[in-house]
VOGU-3710 file (C-alpha; in Angstrom, 3 decimals, decimal comma):
1> mnkgpvsqfi> 0,000/0,000/0,000  1,271/3,464/-0,889  1,227/5,451/2,349  -0,330/8,909/2,480  1,086/12,100/4,042  0,061/11,339/7,639  1,725/7,918/7,546  4,816/9,349/5,863  5,070/12,029/8,549  4,788/9,410/11,294
11> qhhyrhfnaa> 7,471/7,222/9,749  9,874/10,142/9,294  9,417/11,922/12,628  8,388/9,235/15,145  11,724/7,561/15,840  12,138/7,228/19,611  10,358/6,589/22,902  6,534/6,540/22,791  6,619/7,871/19,238  8,651/4,847/18,107
21> alvdaakgye> 6,362/2,518/20,082  3,410/4,011/18,187  5,039/3,188/14,836  5,960/-0,333/15,960  2,403/-0,968/17,184  0,890/0,351/13,946  3,195/-1,802/11,811  2,409/-4,798/14,020  -1,343/-4,226/13,563  -0,882/-3,997/9,800
31> thlleggkmm> 1,285/-7,135/9,664  -1,227/-9,079/11,758  -4,001/-8,282/9,278  -1,840/-8,953/6,217  -1,026/-12,402/7,592  -4,740/-13,199/7,873  -5,288/-12,389/11,529  -8,420/-10,873/13,022  -8,544/-7,970/15,472  -10,496/-7,009/18,542
41> vtlagamsta> -10,486/-3,311/19,477  -11,484/-2,288/23,003  -12,684/1,191/23,935  -12,461/2,521/27,475  -12,701/6,104/28,689  -14,806/8,518/26,674  -13,385/7,783/23,237  -16,762/8,211/21,524  -17,200/11,675/23,016  -13,644/12,415/21,840
51> elgisfaemi> -15,036/11,649/18,334  -12,860/8,627/17,640  -15,529/7,660/15,111  -13,922/9,959/12,538  -11,125/7,400/12,107  -12,564/4,278/13,776  -15,633/4,120/11,512  -13,384/3,888/8,455  -11,359/1,115/10,118  -14,605/-0,811/10,541
61> rqgkvdiisc> -15,785/-0,140/6,981  -12,468/-1,344/5,553  -12,624/-4,613/7,488  -9,708/-3,837/9,793  -11,782/-4,510/12,935  -13,561/-7,830/13,500  -15,002/-7,471/16,995  -15,293/-4,633/19,523  -15,445/-4,478/23,295  -16,548/-1,186/24,814
71> tganleedim> -18,097/0,344/27,876  -21,799/1,163/27,863  -20,815/4,821/27,782  -18,888/4,459/24,508  -21,760/2,463/23,000  -24,270/5,245/23,620  -22,072/8,335/23,392  -21,274/7,766/19,718  -25,026/7,898/19,041  -25,434/10,913/21,313
81> nlvahthykr> -22,816/12,772/19,298  -24,611/11,677/16,125  -27,965/13,204/17,113  -26,962/16,111/19,385  -23,567/17,336/18,166  -24,535/20,982/17,650  -25,886/21,133/21,207  -22,622/20,023/22,824  -20,766/22,690/24,772  -16,981/22,853/24,837
91> vpnyrdlspq> -15,295/24,190/27,964  -11,590/24,758/27,162  -10,953/26,205/30,641  -12,420/23,171/32,457  -9,449/23,024/34,842  -10,382/26,421/36,223  -14,076/25,766/36,926  -15,289/26,361/40,458  -17,813/24,045/42,152  -20,456/26,720/41,557
101> eewdlleqgf> -19,681/26,832/37,829  -19,922/23,041/37,708  -23,314/23,267/39,410  -24,415/25,896/36,906  -23,619/23,466/34,054  -25,779/20,837/35,735  -28,626/23,335/36,099  -28,322/24,110/32,379  -28,677/20,394/31,520  -25,029/19,737/30,730
111> nrvtdtcipe> -22,981/16,743/31,905  -19,248/17,480/31,602  -16,661/15,042/30,246  -13,325/16,873/30,582  -13,642/19,807/28,116  -16,915/18,636/26,535  -20,429/18,923/27,945  -23,098/16,484/26,769  -26,589/18,040/26,574  -29,023/15,915/28,550
121> eeafrriqqh> -32,238/16,820/26,755  -30,980/16,563/23,181  -28,691/13,547/23,740  -29,942/11,270/26,526  -33,667/11,897/26,246  -33,732/11,885/22,436  -32,342/8,348/22,444  -34,439/7,272/25,425  -37,790/7,831/23,741  -36,843/5,580/20,831
131> iyklwkdadd> -34,862/2,875/22,644  -37,625/2,408/25,222  -40,018/1,393/22,452  -37,580/-1,319/21,330  -37,086/-2,536/24,900  -40,842/-2,572/25,517  -41,615/-4,353/22,259  -39,106/-7,103/23,092  -40,401/-7,275/26,664  -43,994/-7,724/25,502
141> kgeryfphey> -42,965/-10,496/23,089  -40,772/-12,270/25,637  -37,695/-11,648/23,495  -34,197/-10,962/24,811  -31,269/-9,144/23,195  -27,850/-7,775/24,096  -27,460/-4,019/24,756  -25,653/-3,447/21,452  -28,325/-5,346/19,525  -30,986/-2,898/20,682
151> myklllsgvm> -28,732/-0,034/19,559  -28,242/-1,714/16,177  -32,014/-2,049/15,783  -32,382/1,636/16,645  -29,812/2,804/14,082  -30,850/0,444/11,276  -34,524/1,418/11,667  -33,647/4,954/10,524  -36,073/6,430/13,054  -33,512/9,044/14,156
161> kenyeidpkn> -32,134/9,999/10,748  -33,887/13,367/10,801  -31,939/14,167/13,987  -28,455/13,442/12,610  -26,175/16,417/13,209  -22,906/14,996/11,885  -22,005/13,139/8,720  -23,079/9,549/9,511  -19,813/8,274/8,023  -18,152/9,585/11,201
171> swmiaaaern> -20,285/7,391/13,473  -18,500/4,159/14,330  -21,748/2,684/15,651  -23,446/3,139/12,265  -20,447/1,515/10,552  -20,547/-1,385/13,029  -24,313/-1,803/12,698  -24,117/-1,886/8,910  -21,485/-4,632/9,057  -23,179/-6,305/12,034
181> ipiivpgwed> -19,861/-6,512/13,866  -20,183/-8,241/17,238  -19,785/-5,917/20,208  -19,088/-6,999/23,786  -20,375/-4,486/26,371  -19,292/-5,645/29,844  -20,818/-3,748/32,764  -23,414/-2,119/30,506  -25,434/-1,275/33,633  -22,799/1,394/34,357
191> stmgnifasy> -24,078/3,712/31,639  -26,858/6,238/31,204  -28,999/3,856/29,158  -28,263/1,112/31,669  -29,466/3,362/34,482  -32,569/4,258/32,487  -33,307/0,584/31,795  -32,953/-0,165/35,517  -35,404/2,644/36,321  -38,042/1,059/34,076
201> cikgdlktst> -37,467/-2,288/35,806  -37,878/-0,674/39,224  -41,148/0,883/38,068  -42,328/-2,496/36,777  -42,481/-1,395/33,123  -39,796/-3,862/31,986  -38,350/-7,173/33,132  -34,621/-7,424/33,830  -34,495/-10,589/31,694  -35,336/-8,558/28,570
211> mksgieymif> -31,666/-7,475/28,538  -29,073/-10,208/28,082  -26,359/-10,212/30,727  -22,591/-9,944/30,999  -22,302/-13,686/31,626  -24,096/-14,271/28,334  -21,650/-11,862/26,668  -18,754/-13,996/27,961  -20,409/-17,172/26,653  -20,964/-15,513/23,256
221> lsewyrsnsa> -17,352/-14,307/23,193  -16,019/-17,787/23,948  -17,989/-19,160/20,988  -16,833/-16,343/18,707  -13,188/-16,764/19,732  -13,259/-20,516/19,168  -14,646/-19,943/15,675  -12,186/-17,189/14,703  -8,832/-18,002/16,306  -7,546/-20,480/13,720
231> gkgvgffqig> -4,550/-19,614/11,567  -2,899/-16,337/12,509  -5,347/-15,886/15,371  -7,038/-12,909/17,003  -5,199/-9,748/18,015  -6,095/-7,444/20,881  -5,856/-3,652/20,435  -6,700/-2,030/23,747  -7,509/1,664/24,105  -7,323/2,561/27,790
241> ggiagdfpic> -7,851/-0,021/30,505  -10,699/-1,024/32,765  -13,483/-3,496/32,137  -13,612/-2,911/28,359  -10,176/-4,524/28,124  -9,991/-6,836/31,126  -13,329/-8,600/30,502  -12,704/-9,810/26,929  -9,012/-10,644/27,333  -9,979/-13,082/30,119
251> vvpmmyqdle> -11,927/-15,278/27,706  -8,701/-17,119/26,815  -7,648/-18,151/30,350  -11,312/-18,905/31,137  -11,451/-21,436/28,314  -7,951/-22,819/28,870  -7,909/-23,030/32,655  -11,565/-23,274/33,739  -12,976/-25,259/30,836  -9,673/-27,089/30,289
261> wtdvpfwsyf> -9,855/-26,563/26,533  -6,100/-26,812/26,102  -6,237/-26,306/22,336  -7,306/-22,643/22,704  -4,635/-20,320/21,237  -3,450/-17,207/23,066  -4,153/-13,723/21,735  -1,722/-13,355/18,836  -1,047/-9,583/18,964  -1,370/-7,164/21,846
271> cqisdsttsy> -1,196/-3,388/22,033  -2,327/-1,092/24,814  -2,551/2,684/24,683  -2,628/4,095/28,190  -1,286/7,046/30,161  -1,790/5,164/33,429  1,443/4,849/35,376  2,598/1,388/36,414  1,447/1,014/40,011  0,401/-1,563/42,580
281> gsysgavpne> -2,513/-3,646/41,305  -3,432/-1,290/38,455  -4,826/-3,129/35,432  -4,466/-0,070/33,190  -0,864/0,405/34,294  0,188/-3,244/34,077  2,821/-3,940/31,431  1,909/-6,579/28,818  4,321/-9,186/30,214  2,207/-9,415/33,379
291> kitwgkldih> -0,559/-10,885/31,221  1,656/-13,892/30,464  1,295/-14,981/34,098  -2,499/-14,901/33,757  -2,569/-17,097/30,675  -3,715/-14,283/28,368  -0,627/-13,791/26,205  2,051/-16,167/24,985  5,773/-15,581/25,394  5,989/-14,979/21,634
301> tpkfivesda> 2,912/-12,739/21,246  3,992/-9,380/19,729  3,450/-6,903/22,582  3,299/-3,121/22,427  2,461/-0,405/24,914  2,212/3,276/24,033  2,187/5,326/27,219  0,374/8,394/25,983  -3,031/10,001/25,460  -5,270/7,644/23,504
311> tivaplifay> -7,201/10,537/21,933  -3,948/11,461/20,168  -2,393/8,035/19,618  -5,356/5,908/18,440  -6,299/8,104/15,431  -2,637/8,168/14,346  -2,305/4,379/14,487  -5,601/4,019/12,627  -4,396/6,543/10,051  -1,260/4,457/9,477
321> vlgw> -3,210/1,195/9,150  -5,585/2,927/6,706  -2,658/4,307/4,719  -3,660/7,953/5,170
//
């Protein structure tokens, strides 16, 4: 592939330290795909609100992502940005805000994520009115789906198209829905839509069983991994830390150690982007070699860690893999 100007810049200027690690990780990702491997990408933090979809959606469309694991927040916040973008409020001086100014934002219906405020009425409630109908319809029919499957139904129905405020090509959720890429959403309850779903269950409007659980996600992932890990195997590209990364990577030791399926291959590529410092018991700050002791990675698995801001690093690695 002839590399574009962004990739050429990276190759020429990024020669040492975290910059060099970024190039090595990007080349490793590219090599893994060229050799027939598949890739899981995990999203922690608020990557959707940071508009990662601008690059990530194209990665999905070009078949460079095979499965995704993300927090419930990332699942919904891409759609929130899709339908409420012009109502977002940027606060460049967020470090200087007083408690009173933070309270004022709340009173105005804004929930702050670093320098970006998500508008409650236009984002949360706009999705709520539509997603509730899908939940209720499934509940009435005795059907059960995963959190991401309800979101896919919502997007593919086109019911919110009139509310789109960005180019839909920059929504990674639309790209994933159109390709029907599997998404693992561990701890979905820890999200706005998860809280809203729980509120309907408390009121007796919905049954908890209408939403498939995290245990069922792990069972699904074990089946998917078994079906897709032949040959070059499945790589693991982790953005941030937390449950979005730790939950899916554990599927390998779960199958090998707990189910005693000793023919299960290890993850065949690993990269983590994190600015978490290595500390006592920190998953986000653990170096890749620690994962060998947990039966997640092999001695020979290509391992990369870029200790930097994922909002800067991830789009650059994606740009390189896409040849931009």
